[in-house]
Backbone as CSV, one residue per row, in Angstrom:
resi,resn,N_x,N_y,N_z,CA_x,CA_y,CA_z,C_x,C_y,C_z
1,MET,13.401,117.275,0.565,14.048,117.388,2.014,13.870,116.392,2.764
2,PHE,14.352,115.459,2.290,14.476,113.656,2.866,15.543,113.783,3.761
3,LEU,15.888,113.198,4.266,17.533,113.047,4.886,17.667,112.022,4.911
4,SER,18.988,111.530,4.343,19.623,109.993,4.622,19.424,109.619,5.720
5,PRO,19.267,107.285,5.597,19.250,107.369,6.759,20.797,107.578,8.201
6,GLY,22.114,107.593,7.498,23.078,107.945,8.806,22.929,109.308,8.933
7,THR,21.935,110.203,8.356,22.050,111.571,9.695,21.792,111.309,10.741
8,ARG,22.500,112.326,11.284,21.496,112.228,12.643,21.527,113.961,13.015
9,PHE,20.216,114.148,13.952,20.257,115.273,14.791,21.060,115.602,16.070
10,SER,21.214,117.164,15.882,21.824,117.528,17.299,20.812,117.481,17.723
11,ASP,21.605,116.928,19.457,21.248,116.964,20.922,21.050,118.062,21.137
12,GLU,20.939,119.495,20.897,21.047,121.358,21.594,19.620,121.547,21.277
13,PRO,19.060,121.203,20.272,17.556,120.930,20.879,16.479,120.384,21.688
14,LYS,16.574,119.245,21.924,16.485,118.536,22.962,16.942,119.316,24.706
15,LYS,18.218,119.556,24.321,18.705,119.606,25.575,17.476,121.245,26.129
16,ASP,17.730,122.208,25.343,16.884,123.384,25.402,15.245,123.078,25.547
17,ALA,14.887,122.515,25.076,13.654,121.986,25.280,13.495,121.222,26.876
18,ILE,14.378,120.469,27.435,14.501,120.039,28.611,14.676,120.566,29.596
19,SER,15.883,122.046,29.332,16.099,122.633,30.332,15.398,123.965,30.555
20,GLY,14.297,124.643,29.528,13.479,125.260,29.518,12.009,124.795,30.184
21,MET,11.848,123.349,30.187,10.864,122.797,30.850,11.155,122.685,32.474
22,THR,12.036,122.345,32.746,12.740,122.406,34.275,12.866,123.916,34.920
23,ALA,12.900,125.027,33.901,13.420,126.195,34.316,11.463,126.598,34.829
24,ASN,11.049,126.440,34.258,9.321,126.555,34.230,9.086,125.767,35.643
25,ALA,9.307,124.519,35.188,9.019,123.761,36.502,9.226,124.284,38.322
26,GLY,10.745,125.139,37.724,11.438,125.376,39.443,10.783,126.591,39.575
27,LYS,10.411,127.160,38.513,9.490,128.478,38.679,7.958,128.337,39.730
28,LYS,7.224,127.214,39.183,6.143,126.778,39.693,6.343,126.149,41.093
29,GLN,7.493,125.835,41.163,7.414,125.065,42.690,8.280,125.979,43.344
30,SER,8.938,127.124,42.723,9.461,128.414,44.187,8.316,129.245,44.242
31,GLU,7.495,128.760,43.469,5.785,129.797,43.259,5.339,129.071,45.090
32,THR,5.240,127.581,44.200,4.108,127.211,45.580,5.051,127.206,47.151
33,GLU,6.186,126.982,46.586,6.183,127.178,48.433,6.695,128.368,48.705
34,LYS,6.567,129.307,47.843,5.903,130.757,48.785,5.021,130.874,49.189
35,GLN,4.324,130.276,48.509,2.461,130.634,49.387,2.733,129.565,49.893
36,LEU,2.845,128.457,50.318,3.281,127.563,51.726,3.600,128.116,52.463
37,ARG,4.769,129.099,52.715,5.351,129.226,53.748,4.918,130.551,54.310
38,LYS,3.944,130.893,53.183,2.706,132.420,54.014,2.175,131.403,54.608
39,LYS,1.281,130.885,53.835,0.266,130.159,54.803,0.918,129.867,56.084
40,VAL,1.847,129.106,55.683,2.485,128.335,57.319,2.655,129.855,58.442
41,SER,3.434,130.836,57.766,3.238,131.845,58.572,2.088,132.868,59.328
42,VAL,0.934,132.906,58.334,-0.794,133.281,58.898,-0.981,131.801,59.948
43,LEU,-0.933,130.129,60.016,-1.377,129.569,60.948,-0.599,129.673,61.850
44,LYS,0.519,130.728,61.923,1.587,129.889,63.288,1.160,131.255,64.088
45,LYS,1.141,132.684,63.509,0.337,133.545,64.430,-1.163,133.630,64.514
46,ASP,-2.201,132.542,64.123,-3.332,132.463,64.667,-2.743,131.361,65.458
47,LEU,-2.122,130.446,65.703,-1.957,129.751,66.551,-1.551,130.260,67.633
48,ASN,-0.538,131.000,67.924,-0.095,132.401,68.984,-0.783,133.168,69.610
49,ARG,-1.828,133.525,68.853,-2.687,134.693,69.093,-3.967,133.390,69.773
50,LYS,-4.376,132.646,69.745,-4.804,131.522,70.455,-4.670,130.992,71.438
51,GLU,-3.942,130.437,71.882,-2.469,130.156,72.681,-2.629,131.472,73.715
52,LYS,-2.494,132.711,73.550,-2.376,133.656,74.588,-3.557,133.909,75.249
53,ALA,-5.085,133.910,74.346,-5.850,133.932,74.867,-6.495,132.862,75.681
54,LEU,-5.950,131.408,75.374,-5.935,131.023,76.553,-5.941,130.835,77.507
55,ALA,-3.988,131.156,77.739,-3.398,131.299,78.990,-4.134,132.578,79.781
56,GLU,-4.250,133.836,78.726,-5.395,134.792,79.563,-6.781,134.116,80.161
57,THR,-7.306,133.158,79.526,-8.624,132.952,80.145,-8.258,132.250,80.935
58,ALA,-7.044,131.051,81.189,-6.904,129.929,82.395,-6.441,131.285,83.559
59,ALA,-5.444,131.857,83.149,-5.177,133.107,84.459,-6.498,133.537,85.008
60,LEU,-7.729,134.178,84.330,-8.629,134.347,85.043,-9.074,133.769,85.703
61,LEU,-9.398,132.335,85.489,-10.528,131.442,86.149,-9.448,131.245,87.119
62,VAL,-8.023,131.284,87.517,-7.576,130.564,88.697,-7.594,132.077,89.592
63,LEU,-7.600,133.018,89.509,-7.958,134.010,89.955,-9.228,134.180,90.647
64,LYS,-10.321,134.059,89.806,-11.254,133.927,90.152,-11.734,132.971,91.214
65,LYS,-11.348,131.438,91.133,-11.190,130.188,92.148,-10.414,130.799,93.471
66,LYS,-9.648,131.574,93.117,-8.698,132.119,94.398,-9.493,132.836,95.275
67,ALA,-10.369,134.196,94.770,-10.967,135.211,95.108,-12.030,134.480,95.854
68,GLN,-12.753,133.598,94.949,-14.462,132.452,95.633,-13.379,132.658,97.405
69,ALA,-12.180,131.485,97.141,-11.673,130.915,98.484,-11.473,132.229,99.217
70,ILE,-10.889,132.683,98.823,-10.937,134.106,100.140,-12.162,134.372,100.210
71,TRP,-12.991,135.295,99.662,-14.012,136.073,100.196,-15.627,135.180,100.326
72,GLY,-15.234,133.863,99.506,-16.557,133.596,99.329,-17.234,133.720,97.912
73,GLU,-18.391,133.018,97.540,-19.209,133.365,96.950,-19.578,134.806,96.705
74,PRO,-19.806,135.491,95.348,-20.578,136.700,95.669,-22.133,136.557,95.965
75,GLU,-22.714,137.860,96.654,-23.916,137.594,97.254,-24.984,137.093,96.087
76,GLU,-24.586,137.998,94.567,-25.866,137.666,93.541,-26.477,136.223,93.213
77,ASP,-24.761,135.322,93.803,-24.948,134.033,92.955,-25.363,132.971,94.564
78,ARG,-25.410,133.781,95.474,-25.917,132.855,96.854,-27.498,132.970,96.415
79,TYR,-28.142,134.156,97.037,-29.421,134.722,96.767,-29.970,135.118,94.784
80,PRO,-30.825,133.903,94.399,-31.291,134.290,93.420,-32.468,135.468,93.758
81,LEU,-32.898,136.244,92.485,-33.348,137.183,91.985,-35.523,136.700,92.298
82,LYS,-35.771,137.275,92.849,-37.229,136.883,93.586,-37.565,137.651,92.997
83,THR,-38.876,136.859,92.054,-39.526,138.060,91.131,-41.572,138.012,91.199
84,ASN,-41.743,139.002,90.728,-43.122,138.306,91.197,-43.678,138.022,89.711
85,ASN,-43.141,137.765,89.027,-43.479,137.449,87.456,-44.383,135.820,87.708
86,ARG,-45.331,135.281,87.625,-45.928,134.509,88.002,-45.828,132.827,86.816
87,PHE,-44.587,133.764,85.876,-44.275,132.484,84.638,-43.319,132.564,84.883
88,CYS,-42.252,132.974,85.772,-40.764,132.637,86.188,-40.558,132.144,87.384
89,ASN,-41.329,131.728,88.505,-41.790,130.612,89.460,-41.988,129.493,88.879
């Protein structure tokens, strides 16, 4: 089963092997892209939630400062509690 020196091999098996490798690479790449898109989506949702929490905190701080400007400091902040405990003085 020796081939003579002039025998040429068909390119079909080579083409099939290359197309099979690229098809598998495409599947792996699309799966990786899908995972990355999902991760980006999760991160965007997390960032959006944190931005909303930060905005709410900033709004509460502004309201607190406005209330202090109108009514002054609350009494419990002006007069600290006096205790008879000898360890606290």
